[in-house]
N, C-alpha and C positions, 0 to 999 in steps of 0.2 A: 443426455450428455452431462457429464460431471462439470461443475463450474470450476474455473480457475480462481482460487481465492488468495493467490500469492501476494498481490498488491495490497489487499486488505490486511493480510497477516503482517506484512513488512511494515506498513504504516502503523499498525497496532504496536509492534515491537518498538519502533522508533519513538512513539509517544510514551510508552512505558519508560524507555531509557531517558527521555527528556525530563521525566518527573524525579529522577534520582540525581543527586549531586555527586555521587560516587559511581565508579564503574560498576556495571552489572555483569555477572557471569552468565555464560550460556545456560547453566542450570537454572538460575533465577528466572531468566527470560523464558526458558522452556516451560517452567511451572506456570508462569503468567499466561502463556499461550496454549497450555495443555498439549505440548508436543515434546519431541525428543531433542535434547541439546545438540545432537548432530545436525538436525534440521536448522536450528538457529545458527550454528556455526557456518553452515553452507550459505544461508541467506546473507548473514552479516559479512562473510568473506567477500561476496560480490559487491556489497555496499562499501566495504573498506577499499576495494580496488577502485571504486568510483569516487572515493574521497569523502564519503558521507559519515563514516564511522571510523573509530580508531580502536585498536585493541592493545592491551598491555598484558604480558604474561606474568605469572608468579603471584605471590601473596599480595592481596589488595588489587590485583589486576582485574581485567574484564573489558567490557565494551563501553565506549562512550560515543556520543555524537560529536563529530569533528567540525561541524559548521553551525552557524547560527540557524535556528529553525526558520527564520524568515528568508533564508537563502536557499532553501530546499523546497521544491514544489512536488506535488504528486506526480507530475510528468517526469521530473528528474528521477524519482524512485522507480516509476514505471519503466523508464529507459534502462536504469541500472539493473533491473531484474530480468532484462532480456526481452522486453516488449511482448509479453504474452498476448495471445489472441484476445481481442476485445469482443468479438461477435461469435456467438455459438452457432448461428445459422450459416449456411453456406449453399453453394450450388450443388444440385444433384450430380452433375457431371461437369468437370472443368473444361473439357474439349468436346462438346456435343456436335454430332453431325446434323442433328435436327435443327432447322432454322427457327422453329418456334422456341426451342430450348435456348438457342443462341440469343434470341430477343429477351427471353426471361432473364438469362444470366446477365446480359448487359444492363437491364434495369436494376436487378438486385445488386450487381457490383457497384453501380453508380450510387445507389442508396447506402450501401455499406461504407463506401469511401467517405461520403458526406457525413454519415453518422459518426464514424471513427474520427474524422477531423474535428467535429464539434466536441466530442468527448475529450480528445487530447488537448484541445484548446482550453476546455474547462479544467482539466488536470493541471495545465500550466498556470492557471490563475489561482490555484489553491496552494498555499504554503503550509508547511508543518506548523508554523506559528499560528496560523488561522485555525488549524485543527486542534492545537493545544488550547487556544482561547475558547473554542467551542466546548471542549472537554471541561475546562474550568467553569464555564458558565453553567453547564449541566450539573456539575458538582455543587455549585452554589445554590442552584434551584432545588436540588434534592435536599440539601441541608436546610434550606428555608422551609420546604414543605414538611420535613420531618419535625422541625421546631413548631410549626403551626399545629400539627397533629398532636404533639405531646402537650401543648398548652390548651388545646381545644377541648 
């Protein structure tokens, strides 16, 4: 089964936007994401409707983040992109006549609900500001390691 990578992609786009002081065009973001500008516009259109990004038309226009990064959580973004399925696994049959399969489904459904609740709670605890800080820490570490190797 193909994985749904929309949340990862949208978070990636938002963090690229956060690194720019000026609006970014759909074309610029599409190059960064190695995708089509139409895909970027579709994604960002939904985020605009949720109030997370803003767009300006014309020369010098493009997309900008409309809120402080500390005010946007991964859960907010997940909700804004339509709450894609979190679990790839599912029941063999949703309405089985077999009592054994009903017992199996009940146990699986309970586990899936608990796992999804934990994951969504975690998403709600992580802000885009935290993701940005992690990115900057990784950049600083890479720069530090590069300097060590060039002097060693």
